[in-house]
N, C-alpha and C positions, 0 to 999 in steps of 0.2 A: 735691758736695752739701754744703749748710751743716750745721753741727752740729745745730741745732734740727730741721731737716728729717730728718736721719739718725735722730735719736732718735725722732721721730714715726713714721718708717717701721718702726723696730725694735719700738716699743711696740705696734703694731697689725698683727698678721699674721692676716688673716681665714682661717678654715678653709674649704675648698671646700664642705663639707657644712653650713655654718652656715645655719640656717633663715632664710627671709626674714621681716622684721618683718610683723606682721599688717596694719599700716597701709599697706603697699605702697610703701615708699621706693625699693626697687630699681627697680621699673618707672618711677617718676617720674624717678629719676636717669638711668636708661638713656635715656629719651626726651629728657631735657635734653641728654645728651652726644651723642645722635644729631642733635639740632637744631644743636648746635655744629659737629659734623662736616659737616653739610649746608651750614651757613653758610660754612665754610672752603672747601668745594668750589665753591660759587657764587662766592665771592670770587676763587678761583683761575681760574675761567672768565673772569671780568671782566679779570683780569690778562692772560690769553692773548689776549683780544680787543683789549685796549688796547696791550699791550707785547710780545706773542708770547713770553711766558715764564710758566711755571706758578708757583704759590705755593712749591713745593719748590725749584724752580730759583732763584727770587728769594731764598729763605732761604739757600741755599748761596752764591749770588753775593754777597749782603751779607756773609756770614761771610768769604768770600775777600777782598772789598774792604777789610774792616776789619782783616784779618790778613795782611799781605803775606808771601808765601812760605810760606803754611800748607801743612801736609802733608795728604794725603787722610785719614789717621787723625785728625788734629787737627780737621779740618772735621767728620768724622763724629761725634766726641765733642761738638763745639760745637752741632750741630743735632739730636743724638739720632737719628741714622740709622746704619745699618750701613755699613762701608767699601765693601762691594760695591754698595750702592745709590748711594753718593756717586760712585763711578766712572762709573756710567751717567749720573747727573745732570751730572757734569763733561764727559762725552763730548758731551752735547747743548749745554752752554754753550760748549764749545770749538768746536763746529761753527758756532755763531752768532758766533764771534769775540769772546766776552765774557770768556773766561779763557784763560790759556796755562799749560801744564805743562812743567816742566823737571826733569830727573833731578838728584839731588844730586851735587855734585862729589866729596865724600868717600865717599859710599855711594850707588851707582847704583840701589839698590833703593828709595830714598826719592824720592818725587815731590813737588816743591814747586809749588804752584798760586798764580798771581797774576792779578788782574783786569786786563784791557786797559783802555785809556782809555774805550772804549765800555762796557765792563762796569762801571767805576766810575761813569760818568755814569748808566747805567741803575739801578744800585743806589741812587744818590742821588735819582734822580727817581721811580722806581716805588715804590709802597707797597701792601701788601695792604689792600684796602678794609676788611676786618674788623678789622685791626690799628688802622687809623685810627678806626673807630667805637668800638672798645674803649678806646682812649686818651681819646677825647672823653668817653665815659660814665664812665670812672674819674676823670677830672678833675672831674666834677660830684659825686663822692662824698667823704665825709670821709676823712681819712687812716686812721682806725680801720676804716671800712668797706672801704677799699682793701686793708688788711692782712688783714682777715677773709676777704674774697673770694679773695685770693691764696692764703692758707693753706688754705682749703677746696678750691680747685682743685688745689693741690699734693697735698693729701691724697687727692683723688679719683684723681689719677695714680698715687699709691702704692698705692691699693686695686686699680686696674686692672692694675698690673704688680707684684704682690706679691713675685715671686721675682726677685732681682737678676740671675740668669742668663738670664732670659727678656727682659730689657731690652736695647735697643740700647746700644752703648757711649755713655757720657755722663759729664759732670762730677759 
């Protein structure tokens, strides 16, 4: 986590019993995050139809393709999912011959994951439709608006996961 983001997270710790503003920001924000979640779900279905891979699988495959010999824990931190969730995702990717796992030579408990040729090709070719739309929309905004939008969304994530212990492992 960047220093500025860490400071923002520490400076605002909402209390569970904080009353909602009279003007109803919480319902508006909840509805907006629900729409984002729905858009991600629809985009993931499109990925399944087009490439037989879910959004989560593509996220993990891309992380593996970019970091040769990544550990399961390293992948979990990078994509903000729990190591046990990553194991299941890697099982499905391995069944599709998109990744391979190897035990460490020095420490057999450590598992290194690498993308196969087919996995690297798919990671390079496939893209989440929502990510593409977001990149295009952000490209039409000023740098200042891009920064403000990014900061607001990061803050929203911090508000939704206020306790560090309740978050999946991440940077």
